[in-house]
PASEBA-1860 file (N, C-alpha, C; in nm, 3 decimals):
! residues 187
1> MQVSPSEY> 8.570/0.005/2.528/8.596/0.157/2.546/8.709/0.209/2.461 ~ 8.705/0.357/2.449/8.753/0.447/2.335/8.803/0.590/2.380 ~ 8.950/0.624/2.332/8.926/0.728/2.364/9.016/0.809/2.177 ~ 8.905/0.904/2.188/8.938/0.939/2.060/8.914/1.117/2.083 ~ 9.035/1.159/2.098/8.984/1.359/2.114/8.916/1.434/1.959 ~ 8.933/1.329/1.836/8.902/1.330/1.707/8.779/1.305/1.701 ~ 8.732/1.262/1.767/8.567/1.186/1.775/8.469/1.267/1.854 ~ 8.525/1.263/2.032/8.477/1.363/2.091/8.485/1.457/2.182
9> GDSKTHFF> 8.623/1.496/2.148/8.610/1.627/2.156/8.670/1.618/2.302 ~ 8.759/1.528/2.367/8.805/1.549/2.505/8.940/1.397/2.499 ~ 8.976/1.344/2.602/9.081/1.293/2.606/9.032/1.192/2.725 ~ 8.878/1.147/2.720/8.817/1.076/2.852/8.769/0.943/2.777 ~ 8.774/0.861/2.849/8.703/0.712/2.783/8.592/0.721/2.806 ~ 8.522/0.665/2.651/8.365/0.667/2.590/8.381/0.486/2.550 ~ 8.205/0.490/2.643/8.181/0.356/2.586/8.123/0.371/2.403 ~ 8.142/0.248/2.330/8.154/0.310/2.202/8.129/0.183/2.152
17> TRWTVDGY> 8.031/0.161/2.055/7.969/0.058/1.969/8.037/0.105/1.801 ~ 7.994/0.007/1.764/8.082/0.013/1.640/7.978/-0.116/1.539 ~ 7.921/-0.121/1.391/7.889/-0.225/1.376/7.886/-0.210/1.215 ~ 7.905/-0.376/1.113/7.870/-0.345/0.996/7.800/-0.472/0.947 ~ 7.772/-0.514/0.793/7.709/-0.630/0.777/7.830/-0.608/0.651 ~ 7.856/-0.559/0.595/7.960/-0.552/0.491/8.099/-0.497/0.466 ~ 8.202/-0.471/0.587/8.293/-0.411/0.595/8.301/-0.247/0.607 ~ 8.180/-0.209/0.635/8.171/-0.064/0.578/8.209/0.006/0.444
25> KSTGCYDL> 8.143/-0.074/0.391/8.152/-0.045/0.260/7.998/0.013/0.196 ~ 7.926/-0.002/0.263/7.782/0.097/0.253/7.690/0.054/0.377 ~ 7.741/-0.010/0.491/7.643/-0.016/0.606/7.767/0.023/0.729 ~ 7.669/0.003/0.840/7.723/0.041/0.974/7.807/0.202/0.985 ~ 7.789/0.224/1.121/7.858/0.329/1.189/7.921/0.262/1.365 ~ 8.031/0.408/1.374/8.025/0.404/1.523/7.897/0.459/1.618 ~ 7.886/0.409/1.762/7.754/0.470/1.838/7.651/0.515/1.780 ~ 7.616/0.581/1.784/7.405/0.621/1.728/7.495/0.724/1.614
33> KCDGFVPV> 7.526/0.707/1.541/7.584/0.860/1.473/7.459/0.775/1.317 ~ 7.422/0.678/1.275/7.328/0.631/1.156/7.241/0.532/1.263 ~ 7.151/0.535/1.090/7.040/0.408/1.218/7.132/0.295/1.204 ~ 7.018/0.179/1.321/7.105/0.055/1.335/7.042/0.013/1.462 ~ 7.145/0.066/1.548/7.142/0.029/1.699/7.036/0.110/1.755 ~ 6.932/0.069/1.826/6.854/0.169/1.925/6.826/0.141/2.103 ~ 6.891/0.250/2.137/6.852/0.283/2.290/6.750/0.215/2.323 ~ 6.717/0.197/2.425/6.617/0.180/2.525/6.649/0.275/2.641
41> QNAPTTPG> 6.504/0.319/2.710/6.517/0.431/2.787/6.551/0.381/2.943 ~ 6.608/0.489/2.998/6.619/0.445/3.168/6.811/0.365/3.117 ~ 6.901/0.331/3.033/6.961/0.278/2.991/7.063/0.307/3.091 ~ 7.199/0.271/3.107/7.250/0.260/3.212/7.387/0.377/3.166 ~ 7.378/0.340/3.010/7.498/0.402/2.942/7.450/0.426/2.804 ~ 7.495/0.506/2.741/7.478/0.496/2.639/7.554/0.523/2.469 ~ 7.601/0.441/2.401/7.733/0.452/2.324/7.731/0.575/2.297 ~ 7.896/0.645/2.318/7.899/0.793/2.324/7.950/0.783/2.458
49> DTLDHKNG> 7.843/0.770/2.562/7.884/0.885/2.671/8.011/0.819/2.750 ~ 8.052/0.933/2.806/8.192/0.902/2.915/8.161/0.804/3.011 ~ 8.278/0.721/3.091/8.228/0.606/3.146/8.364/0.676/3.256 ~ 8.304/0.734/3.337/8.418/0.767/3.526/8.474/0.645/3.534 ~ 8.608/0.674/3.625/8.681/0.599/3.639/8.672/0.647/3.797 ~ 8.646/0.486/3.909/8.672/0.539/4.039/8.798/0.490/4.078 ~ 8.909/0.610/4.177/9.077/0.528/4.258/9.074/0.493/4.131 ~ 9.013/0.555/3.984/9.161/0.575/3.894/9.166/0.386/3.794
57> KLKITIKI> 9.014/0.375/3.836/9.002/0.242/3.747/8.832/0.206/3.709 ~ 8.844/0.121/3.625/8.732/0.135/3.614/8.693/-0.023/3.554 ~ 8.604/-0.070/3.600/8.512/-0.200/3.566/8.371/-0.191/3.512 ~ 8.378/-0.293/3.399/8.193/-0.299/3.362/8.222/-0.400/3.312 ~ 8.110/-0.426/3.296/8.048/-0.573/3.204/7.983/-0.595/3.098 ~ 7.992/-0.654/2.978/7.933/-0.652/2.885/7.942/-0.723/2.864 ~ 7.768/-0.773/2.752/7.696/-0.856/2.733/7.621/-0.825/2.615 ~ 7.616/-0.919/2.463/7.548/-0.965/2.383/7.520/-1.091/2.337
65> FKKKDDGD> 7.407/-1.072/2.297/7.358/-1.206/2.271/7.195/-1.190/2.178 ~ 7.190/-1.286/2.086/7.066/-1.262/2.001/6.958/-1.329/2.091 ~ 6.849/-1.251/2.136/6.780/-1.319/2.231/6.712/-1.422/2.154 ~ 6.615/-1.459/2.201/6.512/-1.577/2.137/6.405/-1.582/2.101 ~ 6.319/-1.502/2.172/6.152/-1.447/2.128/6.187/-1.375/2.046 ~ 6.320/-1.244/2.031/6.241/-1.166/1.896/6.379/-1.157/1.855 ~ 6.469/-1.246/1.839/6.571/-1.216/1.713/6.667/-1.097/1.736 ~ 6.605/-0.991/1.804/6.749/-0.877/1.806/6.840/-0.974/1.876
73> WWLYFGYD> 6.959/-0.871/1.835/7.089/-0.817/1.916/7.113/-0.751/2.023 ~ 7.059/-0.768/2.154/7.076/-0.737/2.280/7.185/-0.678/2.374 ~ 7.225/-0.551/2.398/7.394/-0.566/2.455/7.299/-0.484/2.544 ~ 7.387/-0.551/2.721/7.310/-0.586/2.852/7.453/-0.469/2.918 ~ 7.458/-0.398/3.009/7.604/-0.306/3.048/7.562/-0.293/3.209 ~ 7.717/-0.296/3.301/7.682/-0.312/3.418/7.799/-0.253/3.454 ~ 7.794/-0.229/3.624/7.957/-0.256/3.670/7.978/-0.355/3.752 ~ 7.929/-0.474/3.741/7.956/-0.566/3.760/7.863/-0.718/3.713
81> NQSLRAVG> 7.832/-0.822/3.713/7.779/-0.923/3.635/7.640/-0.924/3.723 ~ 7.624/-0.835/3.839/7.509/-0.864/3.932/7.391/-0.706/3.848 ~ 7.470/-0.641/3.787/7.425/-0.515/3.770/7.349/-0.489/3.633 ~ 7.376/-0.581/3.527/7.364/-0.573/3.336/7.226/-0.522/3.365 ~ 7.236/-0.422/3.269/7.051/-0.365/3.293/7.110/-0.358/3.117 ~ 6.984/-0.413/3.054/6.970/-0.330/2.864/6.984/-0.227/2.818 ~ 7.111/-0.173/2.729/7.201/-0.023/2.673/7.039/-0.004/2.552 ~ 7.050/-0.156/2.477/6.952/-0.123/2.349/7.020/-0.243/2.291
89> FWPKSIFN> 6.958/-0.248/2.139/6.969/-0.326/2.015/6.978/-0.341/1.854 ~ 7.050/-0.436/1.881/7.106/-0.427/1.678/6.942/-0.483/1.673 ~ 6.863/-0.430/1.591/6.750/-0.520/1.526/6.817/-0.665/1.438 ~ 6.733/-0.759/1.388/6.763/-0.842/1.303/6.728/-0.856/1.222 ~ 6.661/-0.732/1.153/6.637/-0.745/0.978/6.791/-0.622/0.940 ~ 6.872/-0.581/1.069/7.012/-0.557/0.957/7.138/-0.694/0.948 ~ 7.110/-0.757/1.056/7.216/-0.930/1.040/7.117/-1.024/0.966 ~ 7.065/-1.000/0.866/7.005/-1.082/0.796/7.095/-1.226/0.804
97> NMADHANL> 7.226/-1.200/0.805/7.304/-1.323/0.754/7.308/-1.373/0.866 ~ 7.287/-1.352/0.979/7.350/-1.411/1.076/7.273/-1.489/1.170 ~ 7.246/-1.590/1.148/7.070/-1.740/1.229/7.098/-1.709/1.341 ~ 7.247/-1.719/1.407/7.226/-1.749/1.544/7.368/-1.685/1.602 ~ 7.476/-1.663/1.536/7.607/-1.618/1.588/7.659/-1.546/1.512 ~ 7.784/-1.523/1.552/7.828/-1.353/1.475/7.986/-1.429/1.441 ~ 8.061/-1.424/1.318/8.182/-1.507/1.251/8.298/-1.410/1.353 ~ 8.220/-1.271/1.410/8.379/-1.230/1.438/8.312/-1.131/1.589
105> VEWGGYTF> 8.449/-1.134/1.667/8.421/-1.036/1.787/8.523/-0.933/1.861 ~ 8.476/-0.839/1.875/8.610/-0.830/1.925/8.587/-0.710/2.056 ~ 8.692/-0.716/2.114/8.739/-0.697/2.249/8.845/-0.634/2.245 ~ 8.845/-0.516/2.361/9.009/-0.463/2.391/8.960/-0.252/2.383 ~ 9.091/-0.211/2.323/9.088/-0.129/2.305/9.135/-0.045/2.217 ~ 9.021/0.056/2.214/9.125/0.147/2.055/9.135/0.318/2.094 ~ 9.257/0.315/2.061/9.281/0.490/2.032/9.298/0.539/1.961 ~ 9.279/0.711/1.932/9.298/0.786/1.810/9.371/0.909/1.844
113> SNSGSASP> 9.457/0.967/1.720/9.470/1.072/1.729/9.482/1.167/1.621 ~ 9.481/1.265/1.654/9.492/1.358/1.496/9.623/1.304/1.433 ~ 9.637/1.311/1.323/9.765/1.299/1.213/9.876/1.369/1.270 ~ 9.957/1.307/1.254/10.048/1.416/1.348/10.098/1.402/1.460 ~ 9.944/1.437/1.552/9.991/1.385/1.704/9.995/1.253/1.750 ~ 10.106/1.320/1.831/10.116/1.107/1.917/9.973/1.112/1.966 ~ 10.007/0.913/1.977/9.849/0.900/2.038/9.851/0.900/2.198 ~ 9.730/0.852/2.242/9.696/0.858/2.334/9.724/0.727/2.441
121> AMGSGHWP> 9.764/0.721/2.563/9.753/0.638/2.634/9.643/0.515/2.612 ~ 9.719/0.356/2.660/9.602/0.262/2.584/9.572/0.228/2.770 ~ 9.392/0.145/2.847/9.386/0.154/2.966/9.449/0.223/3.078 ~ 9.514/0.133/3.168/9.590/0.257/3.209/9.745/0.327/3.250 ~ 9.765/0.272/3.067/9.943/0.328/3.028/10.037/0.262/3.054 ~ 10.006/0.132/3.089/10.088/0.040/3.135/10.107/-0.088/3.074 ~ 10.182/-0.165/3.030/10.203/-0.246/2.898/10.137/-0.389/2.984 ~ 10.045/-0.517/2.870/10.027/-0.595/2.950/10.107/-0.645/3.038
129> GIHSAVVR> 10.015/-0.664/3.189/10.080/-0.729/3.300/9.943/-0.660/3.399 ~ 10.020/-0.717/3.538/9.936/-0.704/3.631/9.860/-0.612/3.704 ~ 9.910/-0.449/3.619/9.870/-0.328/3.592/9.793/-0.262/3.527 ~ 9.794/-0.288/3.431/9.741/-0.271/3.273/9.595/-0.312/3.318 ~ 9.536/-0.303/3.156/9.401/-0.331/3.145/9.381/-0.462/3.136 ~ 9.240/-0.521/3.175/9.207/-0.629/3.194/9.091/-0.679/3.115 ~ 9.062/-0.796/3.046/8.964/-0.825/2.994/8.939/-0.978/3.017 ~ 8.814/-1.000/3.131/8.835/-1.121/3.183/8.676/-1.184/3.176
137> DVRFVDDT> 8.705/-1.254/3.178/8.588/-1.381/3.149/8.511/-1.341/3.031 ~ 8.600/-1.317/2.925/8.556/-1.328/2.822/8.435/-1.542/2.722 ~ 8.305/-1.477/2.725/8.269/-1.624/2.651/8.200/-1.565/2.558 ~ 8.125/-1.642/2.472/8.032/-1.662/2.394/7.895/-1.660/2.480 ~ 7.760/-1.630/2.393/7.666/-1.611/2.446/7.611/-1.711/2.400 ~ 7.468/-1.815/2.481/7.403/-1.845/2.355/7.248/-1.795/2.360 ~ 7.138/-1.841/2.279/7.016/-1.775/2.283/6.943/-1.726/2.412 ~ 6.958/-1.784/2.510/6.882/-1.809/2.617/6.965/-1.719/2.689
145> GRGYKIDP> 7.048/-1.689/2.690/7.182/-1.563/2.778/7.261/-1.636/2.839 ~ 7.319/-1.752/2.790/7.402/-1.862/2.936/7.562/-1.809/2.838 ~ 7.668/-1.792/2.927/7.783/-1.805/2.884/7.828/-1.935/2.819 ~ 7.977/-1.952/2.740/8.010/-2.064/2.728/8.148/-2.058/2.702 ~ 8.251/-2.167/2.724/8.405/-2.102/2.718/8.451/-2.118/2.584 ~ 8.476/-1.992/2.484/8.549/-1.963/2.385/8.691/-2.097/2.369 ~ 8.665/-2.131/2.257/8.773/-2.272/2.176/8.961/-2.188/2.241 ~ 9.058/-2.272/2.227/9.148/-2.187/2.234/9.178/-2.161/2.095
153> WPGGLFAS> 9.290/-2.119/2.084/9.359/-2.052/1.937/9.393/-2.170/1.856 ~ 9.330/-2.188/1.787/9.307/-2.087/1.621/9.132/-2.041/1.665 ~ 9.105/-2.136/1.632/8.977/-2.105/1.672/8.855/-2.017/1.774 ~ 8.942/-1.996/1.854/8.902/-1.892/1.945/8.954/-1.757/1.957 ~ 8.996/-1.705/2.107/9.083/-1.598/2.135/9.160/-1.560/2.066 ~ 9.216/-1.444/2.012/9.346/-1.405/1.968/9.370/-1.228/1.980 ~ 9.516/-1.219/1.983/9.528/-1.049/1.987/9.554/-1.049/1.847 ~ 9.544/-0.897/1.854/9.539/-0.793/1.718/9.591/-0.682/1.752
161> ISHKKCYG> 9.724/-0.654/1.690/9.798/-0.499/1.733/9.811/-0.467/1.624 ~ 9.778/-0.329/1.690/9.804/-0.214/1.518/9.961/-0.191/1.530 ~ 9.980/-0.145/1.689/10.114/-0.016/1.665/10.212/-0.113/1.796 ~ 10.267/-0.176/1.739/10.340/-0.285/1.904/10.435/-0.217/1.924 ~ 10.515/-0.098/1.863/10.593/0.047/1.971/10.537/0.100/2.055 ~ 10.365/0.080/2.016/10.288/0.191/2.167/10.203/0.110/2.268 ~ 10.148/-0.053/2.184/10.061/-0.133/2.310/10.109/-0.270/2.250 ~ 10.018/-0.315/2.339/10.045/-0.466/2.293/9.913/-0.555/2.418
169> AVLSVDEM> 9.919/-0.665/2.397/9.815/-0.758/2.400/9.894/-0.870/2.460 ~ 9.819/-0.964/2.582/9.881/-1.088/2.648/9.757/-1.188/2.649 ~ 9.757/-1.273/2.582/9.606/-1.343/2.580/9.697/-1.511/2.729 ~ 9.559/-1.508/2.801/9.640/-1.546/2.914/9.494/-1.654/2.921 ~ 9.488/-1.750/3.007/9.434/-1.842/3.050/9.265/-1.838/3.112 ~ 9.184/-1.899/3.098/9.049/-1.882/3.172/8.962/-1.784/3.109 ~ 9.001/-1.739/2.992/8.883/-1.658/2.914/8.959/-1.480/2.948 ~ 9.075/-1.447/2.976/9.083/-1.347/2.977/9.215/-1.291/2.907
177> FYYGGPGG> 9.248/-1.182/2.874/9.378/-1.106/2.826/9.361/-0.915/2.868 ~ 9.535/-0.953/2.914/9.575/-0.840/2.934/9.641/-0.638/2.836 ~ 9.576/-0.592/2.830/9.600/-0.506/2.699/9.676/-0.364/2.733 ~ 9.716/-0.294/2.681/9.766/-0.145/2.755/9.908/-0.119/2.633 ~ 9.874/0.016/2.672/10.043/0.025/2.641/10.013/0.219/2.653 ~ 10.195/0.275/2.716/10.213/0.406/2.729/10.141/0.528/2.577 ~ 10.119/0.480/2.462/10.113/0.520/2.291/10.191/0.618/2.311 ~ 10.197/0.716/2.274/10.320/0.761/2.187/10.347/0.795/2.013
185> CTM> 10.284/0.694/2.006/10.286/0.665/1.841/10.224/0.752/1.769 ~ 10.299/0.840/1.638/10.300/0.935/1.544/10.248/0.907/1.407 ~ 10.158/0.923/1.352/10.115/0.901/1.183/10.079/0.998/1.130
END
């Protein structure tokens, strides 16, 4: 999820994807701004779409895995584990160096603002804790679609925070983490 007035022209929460094979030197992009991600018809959302909050909250489920039958990397989306539907896929031809898994997967929040403008809040705007945004049930997925637990740090889940004065992340047990913050950073 991302809030980026400069990217989307509003301060709403958007479902976004990004990909690269070479650290964005010559491949990759956000959402559908280049060839790569292939959306499917009748998907529950499309990269770049606005996500609607209900009662001030938003809960989504995302699953990405390499399908055994076609070798493509599929993205599923739903508002709970039972409503997952295909959004689309990244063709295996893009990721020809990934035999059966990625070396890095990033989850969390991103906010952006124009240079000189204060950054927006992330998640609910609360610091990490009971009232903040949370990512739960973080798992790796095998080629059959089954999830399995992530190893503990240093081999697994870790936090990366770009502006600690405005945002934070707290790792927890049971494959989850809290994140967010009030924003207000000016660059």
